C-alpha positions as a Markdown table, in Angstrom:
| # | Residue | x | y | z |
|---|---|---|---|---|
| 1 | Unk | 101.6 | 114.1 | 107.6 |
| 2 | Unk | 100.4 | 111.9 | 110.5 |
| 3 | Unk | 96.6 | 111.1 | 110.1 |
| 4 | Unk | 95.8 | 110.3 | 106.5 |
| 5 | Unk | 92.3 | 110.0 | 105.2 |
| 6 | Unk | 92.4 | 107.7 | 102.2 |
| 7 | Unk | 89.1 | 107.5 | 100.2 |
| 8 | Unk | 88.4 | 104.4 | 98.1 |
| 9 | Unk | 91.2 | 102.6 | 99.8 |
| 10 | Unk | 89.7 | 99.1 | 99.2 |
| 11 | Unk | 90.0 | 99.7 | 95.5 |
| 12 | Unk | 93.0 | 98.9 | 93.2 |
| 13 | Unk | 95.2 | 102.0 | 93.6 |
| 14 | Unk | 94.0 | 102.9 | 97.0 |
| 15 | Unk | 94.8 | 99.5 | 98.5 |
| 16 | Unk | 98.2 | 99.5 | 96.9 |
| 17 | Unk | 98.8 | 103.0 | 98.4 |
| 18 | Unk | 97.8 | 101.9 | 101.8 |
| 19 | Unk | 100.2 | 98.9 | 101.7 |
| 20 | Unk | 103.0 | 101.2 | 100.5 |
| 21 | Unk | 102.5 | 103.9 | 103.1 |
| 22 | Unk | 102.2 | 101.5 | 106.1 |
| 23 | Unk | 105.3 | 99.7 | 104.9 |
| 24 | Unk | 107.3 | 103.0 | 104.4 |
| 25 | Unk | 106.3 | 105.0 | 107.5 |
| 26 | Unk | 106.0 | 103.7 | 111.1 |
| 27 | Unk | 104.5 | 106.9 | 112.5 |
| 28 | Unk | 101.3 | 107.4 | 110.4 |
| 29 | Unk | 97.7 | 106.4 | 110.8 |
| 30 | Unk | 95.6 | 105.5 | 107.7 |
| 31 | Unk | 91.9 | 106.0 | 107.9 |
| 32 | Unk | 90.3 | 104.3 | 104.9 |
| 33 | Unk | 86.9 | 105.4 | 103.9 |
| 34 | Unk | 85.2 | 103.2 | 101.3 |
| 35 | Unk | 81.6 | 102.5 | 100.5 |
| 36 | Unk | 82.6 | 99.1 | 99.0 |
| 37 | Unk | 81.0 | 99.2 | 95.6 |
| 38 | Unk | 81.7 | 96.2 | 93.3 |
| 39 | Unk | 85.3 | 97.3 | 92.8 |
| 40 | Unk | 86.1 | 97.9 | 96.5 |
| 41 | Unk | 87.3 | 94.6 | 98.0 |
| 42 | Unk | 88.2 | 94.3 | 101.7 |
| 43 | Unk | 90.3 | 91.3 | 100.8 |
| 44 | Unk | 92.8 | 93.7 | 99.3 |
| 45 | Unk | 93.7 | 94.8 | 102.8 |
| 46 | Unk | 93.7 | 91.5 | 104.8 |
| 47 | Unk | 97.5 | 91.9 | 105.4 |
| 48 | Unk | 97.0 | 95.2 | 107.3 |
| 49 | Unk | 93.5 | 94.9 | 108.8 |
| 50 | Unk | 94.9 | 94.1 | 112.3 |
| 51 | Unk | 97.6 | 96.8 | 112.1 |
| 52 | Unk | 96.8 | 99.4 | 114.9 |
| 53 | Unk | 97.8 | 102.1 | 112.4 |
| 54 | Unk | 95.0 | 101.2 | 110.1 |
| 55 | Unk | 91.3 | 102.1 | 110.5 |
| 56 | Unk | 88.5 | 101.1 | 108.1 |
| 57 | Unk | 85.3 | 103.2 | 107.9 |
| 58 | Unk | 82.5 | 101.8 | 105.8 |
| 59 | Unk | 81.0 | 105.1 | 104.5 |
| 60 | Unk | 80.1 | 107.1 | 101.4 |
| 61 | Unk | 82.2 | 110.2 | 100.7 |
| 62 | Unk | 78.9 | 111.9 | 99.9 |
| 63 | Unk | 77.7 | 111.4 | 103.5 |
| 64 | Unk | 78.4 | 114.7 | 105.1 |
| 65 | Unk | 77.8 | 113.7 | 108.7 |
| 66 | Unk | 80.1 | 110.7 | 108.4 |
| 67 | Unk | 82.9 | 112.6 | 106.7 |
| 68 | Unk | 82.8 | 115.4 | 109.2 |
| 69 | Unk | 83.0 | 112.8 | 112.0 |
| 70 | Unk | 86.0 | 111.2 | 110.3 |
| 71 | Unk | 87.9 | 114.4 | 110.2 |
| 72 | Unk | 87.1 | 115.2 | 113.8 |
| 73 | Unk | 87.5 | 111.7 | 115.3 |
| 74 | Unk | 90.8 | 111.0 | 113.7 |
| 75 | Unk | 92.3 | 114.6 | 113.6 |
| 76 | Unk | 92.9 | 114.2 | 109.8 |
| 77 | Unk | 95.7 | 116.4 | 108.4 |
| 78 | Unk | 96.0 | 114.8 | 104.9 |
| 79 | Unk | 93.4 | 113.6 | 102.4 |
| 80 | Unk | 94.3 | 111.3 | 99.5 |
| 81 | Unk | 91.2 | 111.2 | 97.4 |
| 82 | Unk | 91.0 | 108.0 | 95.2 |
| 83 | Unk | 87.3 | 107.2 | 95.6 |
| 84 | Unk | 85.7 | 107.3 | 92.2 |
| 85 | Unk | 83.6 | 105.4 | 89.7 |
| 86 | Unk | 86.3 | 104.7 | 87.2 |
| 87 | Unk | 85.3 | 102.3 | 84.4 |
| 88 | Unk | 84.6 | 104.2 | 81.1 |
| 89 | Unk | 82.2 | 101.6 | 79.8 |
| 90 | Unk | 80.1 | 101.8 | 82.9 |
| 91 | Unk | 80.0 | 105.6 | 82.6 |
| 92 | Unk | 78.6 | 105.3 | 79.1 |
| 93 | Unk | 75.7 | 103.1 | 80.2 |
| 94 | Unk | 75.1 | 104.9 | 83.6 |
| 95 | Unk | 76.6 | 108.4 | 83.7 |
| 96 | Unk | 74.5 | 109.6 | 86.7 |
| 97 | Unk | 76.4 | 107.6 | 89.3 |
| 98 | Unk | 79.6 | 109.1 | 88.0 |
| 99 | Unk | 78.3 | 112.6 | 88.5 |
| 100 | Unk | 77.1 | 111.7 | 92.0 |
| 101 | Unk | 80.2 | 110.0 | 93.2 |
| 102 | Unk | 83.0 | 111.7 | 91.3 |
| 103 | Unk | 81.7 | 115.3 | 91.3 |
| 104 | Unk | 79.3 | 115.7 | 94.2 |
| 105 | Unk | 81.3 | 113.3 | 96.4 |
| 106 | Unk | 84.4 | 115.3 | 95.8 |
| 107 | Unk | 82.6 | 118.5 | 96.5 |
| 108 | Unk | 81.4 | 117.2 | 99.8 |
| 109 | Unk | 84.9 | 116.0 | 100.7 |
| 110 | Unk | 86.3 | 119.5 | 99.9 |
| 111 | Unk | 83.7 | 121.1 | 102.1 |
| 112 | Unk | 84.4 | 118.8 | 105.0 |
| 113 | Unk | 88.2 | 119.4 | 104.7 |
| 114 | Unk | 87.7 | 123.1 | 104.5 |
| 115 | Unk | 85.4 | 123.1 | 107.6 |
| 116 | Unk | 87.8 | 120.9 | 109.6 |
| 117 | Unk | 91.0 | 122.7 | 108.7 |
| 118 | Unk | 90.1 | 126.4 | 108.4 |
| 119 | Unk | 91.2 | 128.6 | 111.3 |
| 120 | Unk | 90.5 | 132.0 | 109.8 |
| 121 | Unk | 89.7 | 133.7 | 106.5 |
| 122 | Unk | 91.9 | 132.0 | 103.9 |
| 123 | Unk | 93.9 | 130.5 | 106.7 |
| 124 | Unk | 94.3 | 126.8 | 107.5 |
| 125 | Unk | 96.0 | 124.6 | 110.1 |
| 126 | Unk | 99.7 | 124.2 | 109.4 |
| 127 | Unk | 100.7 | 121.1 | 107.4 |
| 128 | Unk | 97.3 | 120.1 | 106.1 |
| 129 | Unk | 96.8 | 119.0 | 102.5 |
| 130 | Unk | 94.3 | 117.6 | 100.1 |
| 131 | Unk | 95.5 | 115.5 | 97.2 |
| 132 | Unk | 93.1 | 114.9 | 94.3 |
| 133 | Unk | 94.1 | 111.7 | 92.4 |
| 134 | Unk | 92.9 | 112.2 | 88.8 |
| 135 | Unk | 93.6 | 110.8 | 85.4 |
| 136 | Unk | 95.2 | 111.7 | 82.1 |
| 137 | Unk | 91.8 | 111.0 | 80.4 |
| 138 | Unk | 90.7 | 114.5 | 81.4 |
| 139 | Unk | 93.0 | 115.8 | 78.6 |
| 140 | Unk | 91.2 | 113.9 | 75.8 |
| 141 | Unk | 93.1 | 112.3 | 73.0 |
| 142 | Unk | 96.5 | 112.8 | 71.4 |
| 143 | Unk | 97.6 | 112.4 | 67.9 |
| 144 | Unk | 100.6 | 110.3 | 66.9 |
| 145 | Unk | 103.0 | 112.9 | 68.3 |
| 146 | Unk | 103.4 | 114.8 | 71.5 |
| 147 | Unk | 102.5 | 114.4 | 75.2 |
| 148 | Unk | 100.1 | 115.7 | 77.8 |
| 149 | Unk | 101.6 | 118.4 | 80.0 |
| 150 | Unk | 100.0 | 120.1 | 83.0 |
| 151 | Unk | 99.0 | 123.0 | 80.8 |
| 152 | Unk | 97.2 | 120.9 | 78.2 |
| 153 | Unk | 93.6 | 122.1 | 78.0 |
| 154 | Unk | 91.0 | 119.7 | 79.5 |
| 155 | Unk | 88.9 | 118.0 | 76.8 |
| 156 | Unk | 87.2 | 115.0 | 78.3 |
| 157 | Unk | 85.4 | 112.6 | 75.8 |
| 158 | Unk | 83.5 | 110.2 | 78.1 |
| 159 | Unk | 81.2 | 110.7 | 81.0 |
| 160 | Unk | 83.9 | 109.2 | 83.2 |
| 161 | Unk | 86.6 | 111.7 | 82.1 |
| 162 | Unk | 84.0 | 114.5 | 82.2 |
| 163 | Unk | 83.2 | 113.7 | 85.8 |
| 164 | Unk | 86.9 | 113.6 | 86.8 |
| 165 | Unk | 87.6 | 116.9 | 85.0 |
| 166 | Unk | 84.7 | 118.5 | 86.8 |
| 167 | Unk | 86.0 | 117.2 | 90.1 |
| 168 | Unk | 89.5 | 118.6 | 89.3 |
| 169 | Unk | 88.0 | 122.0 | 88.5 |
| 170 | Unk | 86.2 | 122.1 | 91.8 |
| 171 | Unk | 89.5 | 121.3 | 93.6 |
| 172 | Unk | 91.2 | 124.1 | 91.7 |
| 173 | Unk | 88.3 | 126.4 | 92.5 |
| 174 | Unk | 88.6 | 125.7 | 96.2 |
| 175 | Unk | 92.3 | 126.5 | 96.0 |
| 176 | Unk | 91.7 | 129.7 | 94.1 |
| 177 | Unk | 88.6 | 130.9 | 96.0 |
| 178 | Unk | 89.2 | 129.7 | 99.6 |
| 179 | Unk | 93.0 | 129.1 | 99.5 |
| 180 | Unk | 92.4 | 125.4 | 100.4 |
| 181 | Unk | 95.9 | 123.7 | 100.4 |
| 182 | Unk | 95.5 | 121.2 | 97.5 |
| 183 | Unk | 97.5 | 119.4 | 94.8 |
| 184 | Unk | 96.2 | 117.4 | 91.9 |
| 185 | Unk | 97.9 | 114.4 | 90.3 |
| 186 | Unk | 97.0 | 113.0 | 86.9 |
| 187 | Unk | 98.3 | 109.6 | 86.0 |
| 188 | Unk | 98.4 | 107.3 | 83.0 |
| 189 | Unk | 97.0 | 103.7 | 83.0 |
| 190 | Unk | 98.0 | 101.9 | 86.2 |
| 191 | Unk | 98.6 | 98.2 | 86.4 |
| 192 | Unk | 99.6 | 95.8 | 89.2 |
| 193 | Unk | 98.1 | 93.6 | 91.9 |
| 194 | Unk | 94.4 | 93.9 | 93.1 |
| 195 | Unk | 93.0 | 95.4 | 90.0 |
| 196 | Unk | 89.3 | 94.5 | 89.4 |
| 197 | Unk | 89.0 | 92.2 | 86.4 |
| 198 | Unk | 86.9 | 94.6 | 84.2 |
| 199 | Unk | 90.2 | 96.4 | 83.4 |
| 200 | Unk | 92.2 | 95.3 | 80.4 |
| 201 | Unk | 95.1 | 93.3 | 81.9 |
| 202 | Unk | 93.3 | 91.2 | 84.5 |
| 203 | Unk | 90.3 | 90.7 | 82.2 |
| 204 | Unk | 92.4 | 89.4 | 79.3 |
| 205 | Unk | 94.5 | 87.2 | 81.7 |
| 206 | Unk | 91.4 | 85.6 | 83.2 |
| 207 | Unk | 89.8 | 85.0 | 79.8 |
| 208 | Unk | 93.0 | 83.5 | 78.5 |
| 209 | Unk | 93.3 | 81.1 | 81.4 |
| 210 | Unk | 89.7 | 80.1 | 80.8 |
| 211 | Unk | 90.1 | 79.8 | 77.0 |
| 212 | Unk | 87.4 | 82.4 | 76.5 |
| 213 | Unk | 87.4 | 84.9 | 73.7 |
| 214 | Unk | 89.5 | 88.0 | 74.3 |
| 215 | Unk | 87.5 | 91.1 | 73.4 |
| 216 | Unk | 89.5 | 93.8 | 71.8 |
| 217 | Unk | 87.9 | 97.1 | 71.0 |
| 218 | Unk | 88.1 | 98.1 | 67.3 |
| 219 | Unk | 91.5 | 97.5 | 65.7 |
| 220 | Unk | 93.2 | 97.3 | 69.1 |
| 221 | Unk | 95.7 | 100.0 | 68.0 |
| 222 | Unk | 94.7 | 102.5 | 70.8 |
| 223 | Unk | 97.8 | 103.6 | 72.6 |
| 224 | Unk | 98.1 | 103.9 | 76.4 |
| 225 | Unk | 101.0 | 104.8 | 78.7 |
| 226 | Unk | 101.3 | 102.2 | 81.4 |
| 227 | Unk | 102.5 | 102.9 | 84.9 |
| 228 | Unk | 103.2 | 100.3 | 87.5 |
| 229 | Unk | 101.0 | 101.0 | 90.6 |
| 230 | Unk | 103.8 | 101.2 | 93.1 |
| 231 | Unk | 105.6 | 103.9 | 91.1 |
| 232 | Unk | 102.3 | 105.8 | 91.2 |
| 233 | Unk | 102.1 | 105.3 | 94.9 |
| 234 | Unk | 105.6 | 106.8 | 95.4 |
| 235 | Unk | 104.5 | 109.8 | 93.3 |
| 236 | Unk | 101.4 | 110.5 | 95.3 |
| 237 | Unk | 103.4 | 110.3 | 98.5 |
| 238 | Unk | 105.9 | 112.8 | 97.2 |
| 239 | Unk | 103.2 | 115.2 | 96.1 |
| 240 | Unk | 101.4 | 114.9 | 99.4 |
| 241 | Unk | 104.6 | 115.7 | 101.3 |
| 242 | Unk | 106.5 | 118.1 | 99.0 |
| 243 | Unk | 104.3 | 119.2 | 96.1 |
| 244 | Unk | 103.7 | 122.9 | 95.6 |
| 245 | Unk | 100.3 | 123.9 | 96.8 |
| 246 | Unk | 97.8 | 124.5 | 94.0 |
| 247 | Unk | 99.8 | 122.7 | 91.4 |
| 248 | Unk | 99.0 | 119.8 | 89.1 |
| 249 | Unk | 101.5 | 117.0 | 88.6 |
| 250 | Unk | 101.3 | 114.6 | 85.7 |
| 251 | Unk | 102.5 | 111.0 | 86.6 |
| 252 | Unk | 103.4 | 108.8 | 83.6 |
| 253 | Unk | 105.5 | 105.8 | 82.9 |
| 254 | Unk | 106.9 | 106.5 | 79.4 |
| 255 | Unk | 105.7 | 102.9 | 78.6 |
| 256 | Unk | 103.4 | 103.4 | 75.6 |
| 257 | Unk | 101.8 | 100.2 | 74.2 |
| 258 | Unk | 98.9 | 99.5 | 71.9 |
| 259 | Unk | 96.0 | 97.5 | 73.4 |
| 260 | Unk | 96.7 | 94.6 | 71.0 |
| 261 | Unk | 100.3 | 94.5 | 72.2 |
| 262 | Unk | 99.1 | 94.2 | 75.8 |
| 263 | Unk | 96.8 | 91.3 | 74.8 |
| 264 | Unk | 99.5 | 89.5 | 72.9 |
| 265 | Unk | 102.0 | 90.0 | 75.8 |
| 266 | Unk | 99.5 | 88.3 | 78.2 |
| 267 | Unk | 98.9 | 85.4 | 75.8 |
| 268 | Unk | 102.6 | 84.8 | 75.6 |
| 269 | Unk | 103.1 | 84.9 | 79.4 |
| 270 | Unk | 100.2 | 82.4 | 80.0 |
| 271 | Unk | 101.6 | 80.2 | 77.3 |
| 272 | Unk | 105.0 | 80.3 | 78.9 |
| 273 | Unk | 103.9 | 80.0 | 82.6 |
| 274 | Unk | 100.6 | 78.2 | 82.7 |
| 275 | Unk | 99.1 | 76.8 | 79.6 |
| 276 | Unk | 101.0 | 76.2 | 76.3 |
| 277 | Unk | 97.7 | 75.6 | 74.4 |
| 278 | Unk | 96.5 | 79.2 | 74.4 |
| 279 | Unk | 97.1 | 81.4 | 71.5 |
| 280 | Unk | 96.1 | 84.5 | 69.5 |
| 281 | Unk | 93.1 | 82.6 | 68.0 |
| 282 | Unk | 91.3 | 83.6 | 71.1 |
| 283 | Unk | 91.3 | 87.3 | 70.1 |
| 284 | Unk | 88.0 | 88.7 | 69.0 |
| 285 | Unk | 87.7 | 92.3 | 67.7 |
| 286 | Unk | 84.5 | 93.9 | 68.9 |
| 287 | Unk | 82.7 | 97.1 | 68.2 |
| 288 | Unk | 84.8 | 100.0 | 69.4 |
| 289 | Unk | 83.8 | 102.0 | 72.5 |
| 290 | Unk | 81.8 | 105.2 | 71.9 |
| 291 | Unk | 84.2 | 108.2 | 72.0 |
| 292 | Unk | 87.2 | 106.0 | 72.4 |
| 293 | Unk | 90.4 | 108.1 | 72.7 |
| 294 | Unk | 93.1 | 107.0 | 70.3 |
| 295 | Unk | 96.2 | 107.8 | 72.3 |
| 296 | Unk | 97.3 | 109.0 | 75.7 |
| 297 | Unk | 100.9 | 109.9 | 76.6 |
| 298 | Unk | 102.1 | 111.7 | 79.7 |
| 299 | Unk | 105.1 | 114.1 | 80.1 |
| 300 | Unk | 106.3 | 113.6 | 83.7 |
| 301 | Unk | 109.0 | 116.3 | 83.5 |
| 302 | Unk | 107.5 | 118.6 | 86.1 |
| 303 | Unk | 107.3 | 116.0 | 88.9 |
| 304 | Unk | 110.8 | 114.8 | 88.0 |
| 305 | Unk | 112.3 | 118.2 | 88.1 |
| 306 | Unk | 110.5 | 119.5 | 91.2 |
| 307 | Unk | 110.2 | 116.3 | 93.3 |
| 308 | Unk | 112.8 | 114.0 | 91.8 |
| 309 | Unk | 110.3 | 111.3 | 90.9 |
| 310 | Unk | 110.9 | 108.8 | 88.1 |
| 311 | Unk | 109.3 | 105.4 | 87.5 |
| 312 | Unk | 111.6 | 102.6 | 88.5 |
| 313 | Unk | 109.7 | 99.6 | 87.1 |
| 314 | Unk | 110.0 | 99.0 | 83.4 |
| 315 | Unk | 107.0 | 97.6 | 81.7 |
| 316 | Unk | 108.8 | 94.4 | 80.9 |
| 317 | Unk | 109.4 | 93.8 | 84.6 |
| 318 | Unk | 106.1 | 95.2 | 85.8 |
| 319 | Unk | 103.9 | 93.2 | 83.5 |
| 320 | Unk | 105.5 | 89.9 | 84.5 |
| 321 | Unk | 105.2 | 90.8 | 88.2 |
| 322 | Unk | 101.6 | 91.7 | 87.7 |
| 323 | Unk | 100.6 | 88.6 | 85.7 |
| 324 | Unk | 102.4 | 86.3 | 88.1 |
| 325 | Unk | 100.6 | 87.9 | 91.1 |
| 326 | Unk | 97.3 | 87.0 | 89.5 |
| 327 | Unk | 98.5 | 83.5 | 88.8 |
| 328 | Unk | 99.6 | 83.1 | 92.4 |
| 329 | Unk | 96.3 | 84.4 | 93.8 |
| 330 | Unk | 93.5 | 82.5 | 92.1 |
| 331 | Unk | 91.3 | 82.7 | 95.2 |
| 332 | Unk | 91.3 | 86.5 | 95.1 |
| 333 | Unk | 90.3 | 86.5 | 91.4 |
| 334 | Unk | 87.5 | 83.9 | 92.1 |
| 335 | Unk | 86.1 | 85.9 | 95.0 |
| 336 | Unk | 85.9 | 89.2 | 93.1 |
| 337 | Unk | 84.4 | 87.7 | 89.9 |
| 338 | Unk | 80.9 | 87.6 | 91.4 |
| 339 | Unk | 77.7 | 86.8 | 89.6 |
| 340 | Unk | 77.0 | 90.5 | 89.4 |
| 341 | Unk | 80.3 | 91.0 | 87.6 |
| 342 | Unk | 79.6 | 88.2 | 85.2 |
| 343 | Unk | 76.2 | 89.6 | 84.4 |
| 344 | Unk | 77.8 | 92.9 | 83.7 |
| 345 | Unk | 80.5 | 91.3 | 81.5 |
| 346 | Unk | 77.8 | 89.6 | 79.4 |
| 347 | Unk | 75.9 | 92.8 | 79.1 |
| 348 | Unk | 79.0 | 94.7 | 77.9 |
| 349 | Unk | 80.5 | 92.2 | 75.5 |
| 350 | Unk | 77.9 | 89.5 | 74.8 |
| 351 | Unk | 76.3 | 91.2 | 71.8 |
| 352 | Unk | 79.3 | 93.1 | 70.4 |
């Protein structure tokens, strides 16, 4: 793995992955392809923008000519595919863009990888690999017991998760039909630095600091498994290097929390570190999201047993590191919370 094409690398997980890889390996080149939608922020990569091992290409993964050129110009041998529309609420109001980016964009990327790497019928250059970074949301919802495994049937409940499940199935089909060397990872909720503040943790933190109401869907008892982003980056790296071709690997943190627990944790941290006047009086329960899954939980046994991966950051440590990063980087938060984002925020929550 020498020349790595990272799609969506200016986003939350992608930028953390690029930082991680350039810090871990001196002999790689990262080619970051990002169209820079609202959630793609070049400021996430200021620390590496002058690194000779890092290349940024402003391009859409659906642009066939530009993707073919990227494979050819940089001799790409590994694809780590993060690029996606990822916010469930946005998928409910505008599902079309999720189909275009997440499904058709993925299909275009698969075709470009196949064309660049294929050396014969069902034969590919040695050492090449395509890693599809997906989500546990493709599995649907769990009851109070049990966990998602790699054999859990796909049962997406939102346009976002349907688009990701569709993309995953195209990746699997290219492995089965054309023998393209692929792996798929499916992770639980990530948290950490550089996350766009439409997501729960940075949104609630920002509102708390501003003494704004804290919108909580329904009763707030929806359960999510939380995974610190650097642990996720290590897992993706392992799968890219050592994962069995054609396999799916679930990546989870075994850190299940209800949404209301997360909100109260953030309030407590802000009260401790920044503003003793904030409190739970800011919480406002709003109309629940359509098709809102009740619980997600990941069983990461397979990636642990095959690749030796385990999360190393407990939620108690990770959440404090995350919240402190946002407190230490107010300029970053200010820059990403543009007028367009604020208009979207008002649209989503103003009348609930």
